mmCIF file as Biopython writes it, N, C-alpha, C and O atoms, coordinates in Angstrom:
data_model
#
loop_
_atom_site.group_PDB
_atom_site.id
_atom_site.type_symbol
_atom_site.label_atom_id
_atom_site.label_alt_id
_atom_site.label_comp_id
_atom_site.label_asym_id
_atom_site.label_entity_id
_atom_site.label_seq_id
_atom_site.pdbx_PDB_ins_code
_atom_site.Cartn_x
_atom_site.Cartn_y
_atom_site.Cartn_z
_atom_site.occupancy
_atom_site.B_iso_or_equiv
_atom_site.auth_seq_id
_atom_site.auth_asym_id
_atom_site.pdbx_PDB_model_num
ATOM 1   N N  . MET A ? 1  ? 99.322 121.570 39.562 1.0 0.0 1  A 1 
ATOM 2   C CA . MET A ? 1  ? 99.072 121.233 40.949 1.0 0.0 1  A 1 
ATOM 3   C C  . MET A ? 1  ? 97.568 121.265 41.239 1.0 0.0 1  A 1 
ATOM 4   O O  . MET A ? 1  ? 97.059 120.410 41.964 1.0 0.0 1  A 1 
ATOM 5   N N  . ALA A ? 2  ? 96.862 122.238 40.682 1.0 0.0 2  A 1 
ATOM 6   C CA . ALA A ? 2  ? 95.415 122.339 40.910 1.0 0.0 2  A 1 
ATOM 7   C C  . ALA A ? 2  ? 94.688 121.112 40.377 1.0 0.0 2  A 1 
ATOM 8   O O  . ALA A ? 2  ? 93.731 120.644 40.994 1.0 0.0 2  A 1 
ATOM 9   N N  . SER A ? 3  ? 95.131 120.589 39.241 1.0 0.0 3  A 1 
ATOM 10  C CA . SER A ? 3  ? 94.502 119.386 38.672 1.0 0.0 3  A 1 
ATOM 11  C C  . SER A ? 3  ? 94.693 118.184 39.580 1.0 0.0 3  A 1 
ATOM 12  O O  . SER A ? 3  ? 93.778 117.379 39.751 1.0 0.0 3  A 1 
ATOM 13  N N  . LEU A ? 4  ? 95.879 118.060 40.162 1.0 0.0 4  A 1 
ATOM 14  C CA . LEU A ? 4  ? 96.129 116.952 41.084 1.0 0.0 4  A 1 
ATOM 15  C C  . LEU A ? 4  ? 95.271 117.068 42.329 1.0 0.0 4  A 1 
ATOM 16  O O  . LEU A ? 4  ? 94.786 116.059 42.841 1.0 0.0 4  A 1 
ATOM 17  N N  . LYS A ? 5  ? 95.075 118.288 42.825 1.0 0.0 5  A 1 
ATOM 18  C CA . LYS A ? 5  ? 94.226 118.493 44.001 1.0 0.0 5  A 1 
ATOM 19  C C  . LYS A ? 5  ? 92.801 118.049 43.719 1.0 0.0 5  A 1 
ATOM 20  O O  . LYS A ? 5  ? 92.160 117.442 44.577 1.0 0.0 5  A 1 
ATOM 21  N N  . LYS A ? 6  ? 92.293 118.348 42.514 1.0 0.0 6  A 1 
ATOM 22  C CA . LYS A ? 6  ? 90.930 117.958 42.167 1.0 0.0 6  A 1 
ATOM 23  C C  . LYS A ? 6  ? 90.788 116.440 42.130 1.0 0.0 6  A 1 
ATOM 24  O O  . LYS A ? 6  ? 89.759 115.900 42.537 1.0 0.0 6  A 1 
ATOM 25  N N  . LEU A ? 7  ? 91.824 115.748 41.640 1.0 0.0 7  A 1 
ATOM 26  C CA . LEU A ? 7  ? 91.778 114.300 41.575 1.0 0.0 7  A 1 
ATOM 27  C C  . LEU A ? 7  ? 91.763 113.663 42.954 1.0 0.0 7  A 1 
ATOM 28  O O  . LEU A ? 7  ? 91.141 112.618 43.144 1.0 0.0 7  A 1 
ATOM 29  N N  . SER A ? 8  ? 92.432 114.269 43.911 1.0 0.0 8  A 1 
ATOM 30  C CA . SER A ? 8  ? 92.530 113.675 45.237 1.0 0.0 8  A 1 
ATOM 31  C C  . SER A ? 8  ? 91.547 114.270 46.242 1.0 0.0 8  A 1 
ATOM 32  O O  . SER A ? 8  ? 91.577 113.916 47.421 1.0 0.0 8  A 1 
ATOM 33  N N  . ALA A ? 9  ? 90.684 115.163 45.791 1.0 0.0 9  A 1 
ATOM 34  C CA . ALA A ? 9  ? 89.731 115.806 46.700 1.0 0.0 9  A 1 
ATOM 35  C C  . ALA A ? 9  ? 88.744 114.764 47.229 1.0 0.0 9  A 1 
ATOM 36  O O  . ALA A ? 9  ? 88.128 114.046 46.441 1.0 0.0 9  A 1 
ATOM 37  N N  . PRO A ? 10 ? 88.587 114.674 48.550 1.0 0.0 10 A 1 
ATOM 38  C CA . PRO A ? 10 ? 87.650 113.692 49.114 1.0 0.0 10 A 1 
ATOM 39  C C  . PRO A ? 10 ? 86.206 114.057 48.788 1.0 0.0 10 A 1 
ATOM 40  O O  . PRO A ? 10 ? 85.832 115.229 48.745 1.0 0.0 10 A 1 
ATOM 41  N N  . VAL A ? 11 ? 85.415 113.027 48.563 1.0 0.0 11 A 1 
ATOM 42  C CA . VAL A ? 11 ? 84.001 113.210 48.278 1.0 0.0 11 A 1 
ATOM 43  C C  . VAL A ? 11 ? 83.185 112.505 49.349 1.0 0.0 11 A 1 
ATOM 44  O O  . VAL A ? 11 ? 83.686 111.629 50.055 1.0 0.0 11 A 1 
ATOM 45  N N  . ALA A ? 12 ? 81.928 112.895 49.460 1.0 0.0 12 A 1 
ATOM 46  C CA . ALA A ? 12 ? 81.012 112.270 50.405 1.0 0.0 12 A 1 
ATOM 47  C C  . ALA A ? 12 ? 79.703 111.985 49.686 1.0 0.0 12 A 1 
ATOM 48  O O  . ALA A ? 12 ? 79.288 112.737 48.805 1.0 0.0 12 A 1 
ATOM 49  N N  . LYS A ? 13 ? 79.059 110.891 50.073 1.0 0.0 13 A 1 
ATOM 50  C CA . LYS A ? 13 ? 77.728 110.586 49.550 1.0 0.0 13 A 1 
ATOM 51  C C  . LYS A ? 13 ? 76.730 111.050 50.599 1.0 0.0 13 A 1 
ATOM 52  O O  . LYS A ? 13 ? 76.701 110.526 51.712 1.0 0.0 13 A 1 
ATOM 53  N N  . VAL A ? 14 ? 75.916 112.029 50.243 1.0 0.0 14 A 1 
ATOM 54  C CA . VAL A ? 14 ? 74.959 112.587 51.192 1.0 0.0 14 A 1 
ATOM 55  C C  . VAL A ? 14 ? 73.541 112.410 50.668 1.0 0.0 14 A 1 
ATOM 56  O O  . VAL A ? 14 ? 73.303 112.369 49.461 1.0 0.0 14 A 1 
ATOM 57  N N  . ILE A ? 15 ? 72.615 112.306 51.600 1.0 0.0 15 A 1 
ATOM 58  C CA . ILE A ? 15 ? 71.208 112.241 51.238 1.0 0.0 15 A 1 
ATOM 59  C C  . ILE A ? 15 ? 70.620 113.614 51.495 1.0 0.0 15 A 1 
ATOM 60  O O  . ILE A ? 15 ? 70.580 114.090 52.630 1.0 0.0 15 A 1 
ATOM 61  N N  . ARG A ? 16 ? 70.165 114.244 50.423 1.0 0.0 16 A 1 
ATOM 62  C CA . ARG A ? 16 ? 69.526 115.562 50.498 1.0 0.0 16 A 1 
ATOM 63  C C  . ARG A ? 16 ? 68.215 115.487 49.733 1.0 0.0 16 A 1 
ATOM 64  O O  . ARG A ? 16 ? 68.166 114.968 48.617 1.0 0.0 16 A 1 
ATOM 65  N N  . ASP A ? 17 ? 67.170 115.998 50.328 1.0 0.0 17 A 1 
ATOM 66  C CA . ASP A ? 17 ? 65.835 115.968 49.705 1.0 0.0 17 A 1 
ATOM 67  C C  . ASP A ? 17 ? 65.447 114.558 49.286 1.0 0.0 17 A 1 
ATOM 68  O O  . ASP A ? 17 ? 64.788 114.366 48.264 1.0 0.0 17 A 1 
ATOM 69  N N  . GLY A ? 18 ? 65.861 113.561 50.088 1.0 0.0 18 A 1 
ATOM 70  C CA . GLY A ? 18 ? 65.491 112.182 49.828 1.0 0.0 18 A 1 
ATOM 71  C C  . GLY A ? 18 ? 66.269 111.509 48.719 1.0 0.0 18 A 1 
ATOM 72  O O  . GLY A ? 18 ? 65.970 110.367 48.370 1.0 0.0 18 A 1 
ATOM 73  N N  . GLU A ? 19 ? 67.266 112.184 48.149 1.0 0.0 19 A 1 
ATOM 74  C CA . GLU A ? 19 ? 68.051 111.613 47.061 1.0 0.0 19 A 1 
ATOM 75  C C  . GLU A ? 19 ? 69.527 111.562 47.438 1.0 0.0 19 A 1 
ATOM 76  O O  . GLU A ? 19 ? 70.020 112.417 48.175 1.0 0.0 19 A 1 
ATOM 77  N N  . LEU A ? 20 ? 70.231 110.544 46.923 1.0 0.0 20 A 1 
ATOM 78  C CA . LEU A ? 20 ? 71.655 110.378 47.188 1.0 0.0 20 A 1 
ATOM 79  C C  . LEU A ? 20 ? 72.450 111.228 46.199 1.0 0.0 20 A 1 
ATOM 80  O O  . LEU A ? 20 ? 72.258 111.127 44.987 1.0 0.0 20 A 1 
ATOM 81  N N  . HIS A ? 21 ? 73.350 112.072 46.729 1.0 0.0 21 A 1 
ATOM 82  C CA . HIS A ? 21 ? 74.199 112.929 45.908 1.0 0.0 21 A 1 
ATOM 83  C C  . HIS A ? 21 ? 75.646 112.724 46.316 1.0 0.0 21 A 1 
ATOM 84  O O  . HIS A ? 21 ? 75.933 112.465 47.485 1.0 0.0 21 A 1 
ATOM 85  N N  . GLU A ? 22 ? 76.560 112.840 45.361 1.0 0.0 22 A 1 
ATOM 86  C CA . GLU A ? 22 ? 77.983 112.815 45.671 1.0 0.0 22 A 1 
ATOM 87  C C  . GLU A ? 22 ? 78.488 114.254 45.611 1.0 0.0 22 A 1 
ATOM 88  O O  . GLU A ? 22 ? 78.381 114.912 44.575 1.0 0.0 22 A 1 
ATOM 89  N N  . VAL A ? 23 ? 79.042 114.744 46.730 1.0 0.0 23 A 1 
ATOM 90  C CA . VAL A ? 23 ? 79.511 116.128 46.815 1.0 0.0 23 A 1 
ATOM 91  C C  . VAL A ? 23 ? 80.937 116.154 47.347 1.0 0.0 23 A 1 
ATOM 92  O O  . VAL A ? 23 ? 81.410 115.179 47.932 1.0 0.0 23 A 1 
ATOM 93  N N  . GLN A ? 24 ? 81.606 117.261 47.141 1.0 0.0 24 A 1 
ATOM 94  C CA . GLN A ? 24 ? 82.932 117.444 47.723 1.0 0.0 24 A 1 
ATOM 95  C C  . GLN A ? 24 ? 82.790 117.451 49.245 1.0 0.0 24 A 1 
ATOM 96  O O  . GLN A ? 24 ? 81.809 117.970 49.776 1.0 0.0 24 A 1 
ATOM 97  N N  . ALA A ? 25 ? 83.759 116.879 49.939 1.0 0.0 25 A 1 
ATOM 98  C CA . ALA A ? 25 ? 83.693 116.818 51.400 1.0 0.0 25 A 1 
ATOM 99  C C  . ALA A ? 25 ? 83.574 118.216 52.005 1.0 0.0 25 A 1 
ATOM 100 O O  . ALA A ? 25 ? 82.959 118.389 53.057 1.0 0.0 25 A 1 
ATOM 101 N N  . SER A ? 26 ? 84.155 119.198 51.351 1.0 0.0 26 A 1 
ATOM 102 C CA . SER A ? 26 ? 84.090 120.570 51.860 1.0 0.0 26 A 1 
ATOM 103 C C  . SER A ? 26 ? 82.682 121.147 51.777 1.0 0.0 26 A 1 
ATOM 104 O O  . SER A ? 26 ? 82.409 122.180 52.388 1.0 0.0 26 A 1 
ATOM 105 N N  . GLU A ? 27 ? 81.774 120.496 51.028 1.0 0.0 27 A 1 
ATOM 106 C CA . GLU A ? 27 ? 80.400 120.975 50.877 1.0 0.0 27 A 1 
ATOM 107 C C  . GLU A ? 27 ? 79.423 120.305 51.834 1.0 0.0 27 A 1 
ATOM 108 O O  . GLU A ? 27 ? 78.231 120.610 51.809 1.0 0.0 27 A 1 
ATOM 109 N N  . VAL A ? 28 ? 79.910 119.393 52.679 1.0 0.0 28 A 1 
ATOM 110 C CA . VAL A ? 28 ? 79.045 118.742 53.670 1.0 0.0 28 A 1 
ATOM 111 C C  . VAL A ? 28 ? 78.705 119.764 54.745 1.0 0.0 28 A 1 
ATOM 112 O O  . VAL A ? 28 ? 79.578 120.461 55.260 1.0 0.0 28 A 1 
ATOM 113 N N  . VAL A ? 29 ? 77.411 119.839 55.075 1.0 0.0 29 A 1 
ATOM 114 C CA . VAL A ? 29 ? 76.953 120.824 56.059 1.0 0.0 29 A 1 
ATOM 115 C C  . VAL A ? 29 ? 76.233 120.107 57.194 1.0 0.0 29 A 1 
ATOM 116 O O  . VAL A ? 29 ? 75.776 118.977 57.025 1.0 0.0 29 A 1 
ATOM 117 N N  . PRO A ? 30 ? 76.128 120.766 58.364 1.0 0.0 30 A 1 
ATOM 118 C CA . PRO A ? 30 ? 75.366 120.162 59.461 1.0 0.0 30 A 1 
ATOM 119 C C  . PRO A ? 30 ? 73.951 119.827 58.999 1.0 0.0 30 A 1 
ATOM 120 O O  . PRO A ? 30 ? 73.291 120.638 58.349 1.0 0.0 30 A 1 
ATOM 121 N N  . GLY A ? 31 ? 73.505 118.650 59.334 1.0 0.0 31 A 1 
ATOM 122 C CA . GLY A ? 31 ? 72.172 118.213 58.928 1.0 0.0 31 A 1 
ATOM 123 C C  . GLY A ? 31 ? 72.198 117.258 57.752 1.0 0.0 31 A 1 
ATOM 124 O O  . GLY A ? 31 ? 71.212 116.563 57.505 1.0 0.0 31 A 1 
ATOM 125 N N  . ASP A ? 32 ? 73.310 117.205 57.014 1.0 0.0 32 A 1 
ATOM 126 C CA . ASP A ? 32 ? 73.410 116.237 55.923 1.0 0.0 32 A 1 
ATOM 127 C C  . ASP A ? 32 ? 73.456 114.835 56.500 1.0 0.0 32 A 1 
ATOM 128 O O  . ASP A ? 32 ? 74.045 114.606 57.557 1.0 0.0 32 A 1 
ATOM 129 N N  . ILE A ? 33 ? 72.835 113.907 55.805 1.0 0.0 33 A 1 
ATOM 130 C CA . ILE A ? 33 ? 72.924 112.498 56.170 1.0 0.0 33 A 1 
ATOM 131 C C  . ILE A ? 33 ? 73.947 111.888 55.228 1.0 0.0 33 A 1 
ATOM 132 O O  . ILE A ? 33 ? 73.770 111.916 54.010 1.0 0.0 33 A 1 
ATOM 133 N N  . ILE A ? 34 ? 75.027 111.333 55.793 1.0 0.0 34 A 1 
ATOM 134 C CA . ILE A ? 34 ? 76.105 110.769 54.994 1.0 0.0 34 A 1 
ATOM 135 C C  . ILE A ? 34 ? 75.906 109.262 54.917 1.0 0.0 34 A 1 
ATOM 136 O O  . ILE A ? 34 ? 75.669 108.596 55.925 1.0 0.0 34 A 1 
ATOM 137 N N  . SER A ? 35 ? 76.005 108.744 53.710 1.0 0.0 35 A 1 
ATOM 138 C CA . SER A ? 35 ? 75.890 107.308 53.483 1.0 0.0 35 A 1 
ATOM 139 C C  . SER A ? 35 ? 77.272 106.774 53.139 1.0 0.0 35 A 1 
ATOM 140 O O  . SER A ? 35 ? 77.973 107.355 52.309 1.0 0.0 35 A 1 
ATOM 141 N N  . PHE A ? 36 ? 77.669 105.679 53.765 1.0 0.0 36 A 1 
ATOM 142 C CA . PHE A ? 36 ? 78.943 105.073 53.400 1.0 0.0 36 A 1 
ATOM 143 C C  . PHE A ? 36 ? 78.853 103.559 53.487 1.0 0.0 36 A 1 
ATOM 144 O O  . PHE A ? 36 ? 78.032 102.998 54.212 1.0 0.0 36 A 1 
ATOM 145 N N  . GLU A ? 37 ? 79.739 102.912 52.711 1.0 0.0 37 A 1 
ATOM 146 C CA . GLU A ? 37 ? 79.775 101.462 52.611 1.0 0.0 37 A 1 
ATOM 147 C C  . GLU A ? 37 ? 81.185 100.973 52.910 1.0 0.0 37 A 1 
ATOM 148 O O  . GLU A ? 37 ? 82.101 101.765 53.130 1.0 0.0 37 A 1 
ATOM 149 N N  . GLN A ? 38 ? 81.338 99.680  52.913 1.0 0.0 38 A 1 
ATOM 150 C CA . GLN A ? 38 ? 82.643 99.068  53.167 1.0 0.0 38 A 1 
ATOM 151 C C  . GLN A ? 38 ? 83.694 99.657  52.233 1.0 0.0 38 A 1 
ATOM 152 O O  . GLN A ? 38 ? 83.495 99.740  51.021 1.0 0.0 38 A 1 
ATOM 153 N N  . GLY A ? 39 ? 84.817 100.063 52.821 1.0 0.0 39 A 1 
ATOM 154 C CA . GLY A ? 39 ? 85.923 100.594 52.042 1.0 0.0 39 A 1 
ATOM 155 C C  . GLY A ? 39 ? 85.892 102.092 51.823 1.0 0.0 39 A 1 
ATOM 156 O O  . GLY A ? 39 ? 86.887 102.670 51.386 1.0 0.0 39 A 1 
ATOM 157 N N  . ASP A ? 40 ? 84.757 102.742 52.120 1.0 0.0 40 A 1 
ATOM 158 C CA . ASP A ? 40 ? 84.658 104.192 51.946 1.0 0.0 40 A 1 
ATOM 159 C C  . ASP A ? 40 ? 85.480 104.916 52.999 1.0 0.0 40 A 1 
ATOM 160 O O  . ASP A ? 40 ? 85.675 104.418 54.108 1.0 0.0 40 A 1 
ATOM 161 N N  . ILE A ? 41 ? 85.953 106.086 52.636 1.0 0.0 41 A 1 
ATOM 162 C CA . ILE A ? 41 ? 86.635 106.965 53.574 1.0 0.0 41 A 1 
ATOM 163 C C  . ILE A ? 41 ? 85.607 107.965 54.085 1.0 0.0 41 A 1 
ATOM 164 O O  . ILE A ? 41 ? 84.966 108.661 53.297 1.0 0.0 41 A 1 
ATOM 165 N N  . VAL A ? 42 ? 85.451 108.038 55.394 1.0 0.0 42 A 1 
ATOM 166 C CA . VAL A ? 42 ? 84.503 108.981 55.982 1.0 0.0 42 A 1 
ATOM 167 C C  . VAL A ? 42 ? 85.195 110.333 56.037 1.0 0.0 42 A 1 
ATOM 168 O O  . VAL A ? 42 ? 86.201 110.502 56.727 1.0 0.0 42 A 1 
ATOM 169 N N  . SER A ? 43 ? 84.651 111.282 55.310 1.0 0.0 43 A 1 
ATOM 170 C CA . SER A ? 43 ? 85.350 112.555 55.109 1.0 0.0 43 A 1 
ATOM 171 C C  . SER A ? 43 ? 84.897 113.664 56.045 1.0 0.0 43 A 1 
ATOM 172 O O  . SER A ? 43 ? 85.219 114.832 55.823 1.0 0.0 43 A 1 
ATOM 173 N N  . ALA A ? 44 ? 84.156 113.313 57.085 1.0 0.0 44 A 1 
ATOM 174 C CA . ALA A ? 44 ? 83.676 114.332 58.019 1.0 0.0 44 A 1 
ATOM 175 C C  . ALA A ? 44 ? 83.378 113.673 59.361 1.0 0.0 44 A 1 
ATOM 176 O O  . ALA A ? 44 ? 83.257 112.451 59.443 1.0 0.0 44 A 1 
ATOM 177 N N  . ASP A ? 45 ? 83.260 114.479 60.408 1.0 0.0 45 A 1 
ATOM 178 C CA . ASP A ? 45 ? 82.795 113.949 61.685 1.0 0.0 45 A 1 
ATOM 179 C C  . ASP A ? 45 ? 81.329 113.597 61.510 1.0 0.0 45 A 1 
ATOM 180 O O  . ASP A ? 45 ? 80.562 114.373 60.939 1.0 0.0 45 A 1 
ATOM 181 N N  . VAL A ? 46 ? 80.941 112.438 61.998 1.0 0.0 46 A 1 
ATOM 182 C CA . VAL A ? 46 ? 79.549 112.014 61.836 1.0 0.0 46 A 1 
ATOM 183 C C  . VAL A ? 46 ? 79.026 111.443 63.143 1.0 0.0 46 A 1 
ATOM 184 O O  . VAL A ? 46 ? 79.787 111.021 64.013 1.0 0.0 46 A 1 
ATOM 185 N N  . ARG A ? 47 ? 77.729 111.443 63.252 1.0 0.0 47 A 1 
ATOM 186 C CA . ARG A ? 47 ? 77.035 110.754 64.347 1.0 0.0 47 A 1 
ATOM 187 C C  . ARG A ? 47 ? 76.323 109.581 63.701 1.0 0.0 47 A 1 
ATOM 188 O O  . ARG A ? 47 ? 75.516 109.766 62.790 1.0 0.0 47 A 1 
ATOM 189 N N  . LEU A ? 48 ? 76.619 108.366 64.169 1.0 0.0 48 A 1 
ATOM 190 C CA . LEU A ? 48 ? 76.008 107.181 63.588 1.0 0.0 48 A 1 
ATOM 191 C C  . LEU A ? 48 ? 74.567 107.064 64.046 1.0 0.0 48 A 1 
ATOM 192 O O  . LEU A ? 48 ? 74.273 107.166 65.238 1.0 0.0 48 A 1 
ATOM 193 N N  . THR A ? 49 ? 73.668 106.849 63.093 1.0 0.0 49 A 1 
ATOM 194 C CA . THR A ? 49 ? 72.269 106.635 63.435 1.0 0.0 49 A 1 
ATOM 195 C C  . THR A ? 49 ? 71.876 105.180 63.246 1.0 0.0 49 A 1 
ATOM 196 O O  . THR A ? 49 ? 70.953 104.686 63.893 1.0 0.0 49 A 1 
ATOM 197 N N  . LYS A ? 50 ? 72.589 104.493 62.347 1.0 0.0 50 A 1 
ATOM 198 C CA . LYS A ? 50 ? 72.316 103.084 62.108 1.0 0.0 50 A 1 
ATOM 199 C C  . LYS A ? 50 ? 73.579 102.433 61.569 1.0 0.0 50 A 1 
ATOM 200 O O  . LYS A ? 50 ? 74.194 102.949 60.636 1.0 0.0 50 A 1 
ATOM 201 N N  . ALA A ? 51 ? 73.970 101.302 62.150 1.0 0.0 51 A 1 
ATOM 202 C CA . ALA A ? 51 ? 75.160 100.584 61.689 1.0 0.0 51 A 1 
ATOM 203 C C  . ALA A ? 51 ? 75.010 99.110  62.003 1.0 0.0 51 A 1 
ATOM 204 O O  . ALA A ? 51 ? 74.322 98.726  62.950 1.0 0.0 51 A 1 
ATOM 205 N N  . SER A ? 52 ? 75.660 98.294  61.198 1.0 0.0 52 A 1 
ATOM 206 C CA . SER A ? 52 ? 75.642 96.861  61.412 1.0 0.0 52 A 1 
ATOM 207 C C  . SER A ? 52 ? 77.060 96.328  61.223 1.0 0.0 52 A 1 
ATOM 208 O O  . SER A ? 52 ? 77.640 96.465  60.147 1.0 0.0 52 A 1 
ATOM 209 N N  . ASN A ? 53 ? 77.617 95.718  62.280 1.0 0.0 53 A 1 
ATOM 210 C CA . ASN A ? 53 ? 78.978 95.167  62.232 1.0 0.0 53 A 1 
ATOM 211 C C  . ASN A ? 53 ? 79.993 96.198  61.749 1.0 0.0 53 A 1 
ATOM 212 O O  . ASN A ? 53 ? 80.810 95.904  60.877 1.0 0.0 53 A 1 
ATOM 213 N N  . LEU A ? 54 ? 79.945 97.379  62.300 1.0 0.0 54 A 1 
ATOM 214 C CA . LEU A ? 54 ? 80.816 98.470  61.862 1.0 0.0 54 A 1 
ATOM 215 C C  . LEU A ? 54 ? 82.165 98.405  62.563 1.0 0.0 54 A 1 
ATOM 216 O O  . LEU A ? 54 ? 82.241 98.366  63.791 1.0 0.0 54 A 1 
ATOM 217 N N  . ARG A ? 55 ? 83.227 98.393  61.765 1.0 0.0 55 A 1 
ATOM 218 C CA . ARG A ? 55 ? 84.596 98.436  62.273 1.0 0.0 55 A 1 
ATOM 219 C C  . ARG A ? 55 ? 85.305 99.548  61.522 1.0 0.0 55 A 1 
ATOM 220 O O  . ARG A ? 55 ? 85.206 99.640  60.299 1.0 0.0 55 A 1 
ATOM 221 N N  . ILE A ? 56 ? 86.020 100.390 62.250 1.0 0.0 56 A 1 
ATOM 222 C CA . ILE A ? 56 ? 86.664 101.564 61.685 1.0 0.0 56 A 1 
ATOM 223 C C  . ILE A ? 56 ? 88.174 101.445 61.821 1.0 0.0 56 A 1 
ATOM 224 O O  . ILE A ? 56 ? 88.683 101.110 62.891 1.0 0.0 56 A 1 
ATOM 225 N N  . ASP A ? 57 ? 88.891 101.721 60.731 1.0 0.0 57 A 1 
ATOM 226 C CA . ASP A ? 57 ? 90.346 101.765 60.750 1.0 0.0 57 A 1 
ATOM 227 C C  . ASP A ? 57 ? 90.754 103.162 61.195 1.0 0.0 57 A 1 
ATOM 228 O O  . ASP A ? 57 ? 90.639 104.118 60.429 1.0 0.0 57 A 1 
ATOM 229 N N  . GLU A ? 58 ? 91.225 103.283 62.422 1.0 0.0 58 A 1 
ATOM 230 C CA . GLU A ? 58 ? 91.607 104.577 62.995 1.0 0.0 58 A 1 
ATOM 231 C C  . GLU A ? 58 ? 93.126 104.743 63.042 1.0 0.0 58 A 1 
ATOM 232 O O  . GLU A ? 58 ? 93.631 105.560 63.813 1.0 0.0 58 A 1 
ATOM 233 N N  . ALA A ? 59 ? 93.852 103.988 62.237 1.0 0.0 59 A 1 
ATOM 234 C CA . ALA A ? 59 ? 95.313 103.985 62.293 1.0 0.0 59 A 1 
ATOM 235 C C  . ALA A ? 59 ? 95.901 105.387 62.138 1.0 0.0 59 A 1 
ATOM 236 O O  . ALA A ? 59 ? 96.870 105.726 62.818 1.0 0.0 59 A 1 
ATOM 237 N N  . MET A ? 60 ? 95.338 106.193 61.268 1.0 0.0 60 A 1 
ATOM 238 C CA . MET A ? 60 ? 95.887 107.535 61.061 1.0 0.0 60 A 1 
ATOM 239 C C  . MET A ? 60 ? 95.684 108.431 62.278 1.0 0.0 60 A 1 
ATOM 240 O O  . MET A ? 60 ? 96.442 109.378 62.491 1.0 0.0 60 A 1 
ATOM 241 N N  . LEU A ? 61 ? 94.660 108.131 63.077 1.0 0.0 61 A 1 
ATOM 242 C CA . LEU A ? 61 ? 94.376 108.954 64.261 1.0 0.0 61 A 1 
ATOM 243 C C  . LEU A ? 61 ? 95.074 108.447 65.512 1.0 0.0 61 A 1 
ATOM 244 O O  . LEU A ? 61 ? 95.640 109.222 66.282 1.0 0.0 61 A 1 
ATOM 245 N N  . THR A ? 62 ? 95.024 107.116 65.705 1.0 0.0 62 A 1 
ATOM 246 C CA . THR A ? 62 ? 95.481 106.551 66.976 1.0 0.0 62 A 1 
ATOM 247 C C  . THR A ? 62 ? 96.721 105.692 66.864 1.0 0.0 62 A 1 
ATOM 248 O O  . THR A ? 62 ? 97.369 105.411 67.873 1.0 0.0 62 A 1 
ATOM 249 N N  . GLY A ? 63 ? 97.071 105.264 65.650 1.0 0.0 63 A 1 
ATOM 250 C CA . GLY A ? 63 ? 98.208 104.369 65.481 1.0 0.0 63 A 1 
ATOM 251 C C  . GLY A ? 63 ? 97.854 102.905 65.687 1.0 0.0 63 A 1 
ATOM 252 O O  . GLY A ? 63 ? 98.710 102.033 65.535 1.0 0.0 63 A 1 
ATOM 253 N N  . GLU A ? 64 ? 96.598 102.624 66.034 1.0 0.0 64 A 1 
ATOM 254 C CA . GLU A ? 64 ? 96.172 101.234 66.222 1.0 0.0 64 A 1 
ATOM 255 C C  . GLU A ? 64 ? 96.268 100.481 64.904 1.0 0.0 64 A 1 
ATOM 256 O O  . GLU A ? 64 ? 95.927 101.021 63.852 1.0 0.0 64 A 1 
ATOM 257 N N  . SER A ? 65 ? 96.729 99.242  64.956 1.0 0.0 65 A 1 
ATOM 258 C CA . SER A ? 65 ? 96.903 98.471  63.732 1.0 0.0 65 A 1 
ATOM 259 C C  . SER A ? 65 ? 95.647 97.694  63.349 1.0 0.0 65 A 1 
ATOM 260 O O  . SER A ? 65 ? 95.522 97.245  62.210 1.0 0.0 65 A 1 
ATOM 261 N N  . GLU A ? 66 ? 94.723 97.535  64.281 1.0 0.0 66 A 1 
ATOM 262 C CA . GLU A ? 66 ? 93.508 96.774  64.024 1.0 0.0 66 A 1 
ATOM 263 C C  . GLU A ? 66 ? 92.295 97.694  63.985 1.0 0.0 66 A 1 
ATOM 264 O O  . GLU A ? 66 ? 92.229 98.655  64.751 1.0 0.0 66 A 1 
ATOM 265 N N  . PRO A ? 67 ? 91.326 97.415  63.097 1.0 0.0 67 A 1 
ATOM 266 C CA . PRO A ? 67 ? 90.083 98.206  63.090 1.0 0.0 67 A 1 
ATOM 267 C C  . PRO A ? 67 ? 89.363 98.102  64.430 1.0 0.0 67 A 1 
ATOM 268 O O  . PRO A ? 67 ? 89.445 97.080  65.111 1.0 0.0 67 A 1 
ATOM 269 N N  . VAL A ? 68 ? 88.660 99.164  64.799 1.0 0.0 68 A 1 
ATOM 270 C CA . VAL A ? 68 ? 87.938 99.232  66.068 1.0 0.0 68 A 1 
ATOM 271 C C  . VAL A ? 68 ? 86.447 99.085  65.818 1.0 0.0 68 A 1 
ATOM 272 O O  . VAL A ? 68 ? 85.891 99.736  64.934 1.0 0.0 68 A 1 
ATOM 273 N N  . GLU A ? 69 ? 85.793 98.218  66.609 1.0 0.0 69 A 1 
ATOM 274 C CA . GLU A ? 69 ? 84.357 98.030  66.463 1.0 0.0 69 A 1 
ATOM 275 C C  . GLU A ? 69 ? 83.623 99.235  67.045 1.0 0.0 69 A 1 
ATOM 276 O O  . GLU A ? 69 ? 83.974 99.732  68.114 1.0 0.0 69 A 1 
ATOM 277 N N  . LYS A ? 70 ? 82.604 99.694  66.332 1.0 0.0 70 A 1 
ATOM 278 C CA . LYS A ? 70 ? 81.783 100.838 66.775 1.0 0.0 70 A 1 
ATOM 279 C C  . LYS A ? 70 ? 80.350 100.379 66.962 1.0 0.0 70 A 1 
ATOM 280 O O  . LYS A ? 70 ? 79.876 99.469  66.281 1.0 0.0 70 A 1 
ATOM 281 N N  . GLN A ? 71 ? 79.670 101.024 67.896 1.0 0.0 71 A 1 
ATOM 282 C CA . GLN A ? 71 ? 78.247 100.709 68.138 1.0 0.0 71 A 1 
ATOM 283 C C  . GLN A ? 71 ? 77.422 101.949 68.010 1.0 0.0 71 A 1 
ATOM 284 O O  . GLN A ? 71 ? 76.204 101.900 68.176 1.0 0.0 71 A 1 
#
């Protein structure tokens, strides 16, 4: 069971000390800058600082069937 948990553990791409690192989502701390691309799962609450044509699939949260545009 522990091996399966490791395989499905969410990861995040964070910028720390000017470099991109991939860390476990549980290791994301306040102040980390999270980088994500199309198709990525956002594994933490984030504040957007820059986005272009961003649409989020919130089906698991709201039940909406269509992605929602964010600004």
